[in-house]
C-alpha positions as CSV (number, residue, x, y, z in Angstrom):
1,M,0.0,0.0,0.0
2,K,1.3,3.5,-0.9
3,L,1.8,5.7,2.2
4,H,1.4,9.5,1.9
5,R,3.5,11.7,4.2
6,I,1.5,14.0,6.3
7,E,2.2,16.9,8.7
8,S,1.5,15.6,12.1
9,S,3.2,15.1,15.5
10,G,3.4,11.4,16.1
11,I,2.4,10.2,12.7
12,R,4.7,10.1,9.7
13,A,2.3,8.8,6.9
14,L,-1.1,7.4,6.1
15,G,-2.3,5.0,3.5
16,Y,-5.7,3.7,2.5
17,D,-7.2,0.8,0.4
18,P,-10.8,1.7,-0.4
19,G,-11.6,-1.7,-1.8
20,R,-10.7,-3.4,1.5
21,E,-11.4,-0.5,3.8
22,L,-7.9,-0.7,5.3
23,L,-6.1,2.3,6.9
24,W,-2.4,2.1,7.4
25,V,-0.8,4.5,9.9
26,Q,3.0,4.9,10.1
27,Y,4.1,6.3,13.4
28,D,7.2,8.4,13.9
29,S,8.9,5.3,15.4
30,G,8.6,3.7,11.9
31,S,6.1,1.1,13.0
32,I,3.1,0.6,10.7
33,Y,-0.4,-0.5,12.0
34,E,-3.3,-1.6,9.8
35,Y,-6.8,-0.7,10.9
36,A,-9.6,-2.8,9.3
37,G,-13.1,-1.6,8.4
38,V,-12.3,2.1,8.3
39,P,-14.6,4.1,6.1
40,E,-13.0,6.2,3.4
41,D,-14.6,9.3,4.8
42,L,-12.6,8.9,8.0
43,Y,-9.4,8.7,6.0
44,R,-10.3,11.8,4.1
45,R,-11.1,13.7,7.3
46,M,-7.8,12.7,8.7
47,L,-6.0,14.1,5.6
48,A,-7.9,17.3,5.9
49,A,-7.2,17.7,9.6
50,Q,-3.4,18.2,9.2
51,P,-1.4,19.1,11.2
52,H,-3.4,17.4,14.0
53,P,-5.2,14.4,12.5
54,W,-4.4,12.0,15.3
55,S,-5.5,14.3,18.0
56,R,-8.9,14.7,16.2
57,Y,-9.5,11.2,15.0
58,G,-7.1,8.9,16.8
59,I,-9.7,7.6,19.3
60,E,-12.1,6.8,16.5
61,V,-9.4,5.0,14.5
62,K,-8.3,2.9,17.5
63,S,-11.9,1.6,17.8
64,Y,-11.3,-0.5,14.7
65,P,-9.5,-3.9,14.7
66,S,-5.8,-3.5,14.2
67,R,-2.6,-5.4,13.7
68,M,1.1,-4.4,13.5
69,V,2.3,-4.7,9.9
70,R,5.9,-3.8,10.7
């Protein structure tokens, strides 16, 4: 999945697969987490919320099932 750099403290990049509703979040540490079942609208709202997408939507994102990708 292609990751797009964003302006944020704590998050380096975001990626989204609309066909599978998967959101990838790369943290400043370099680790990447995949969140399943995330609607595309939430991904778009996060992109629009720079430079503070995680402080606005992090709690909502964390409500979705996740796994560490790397």
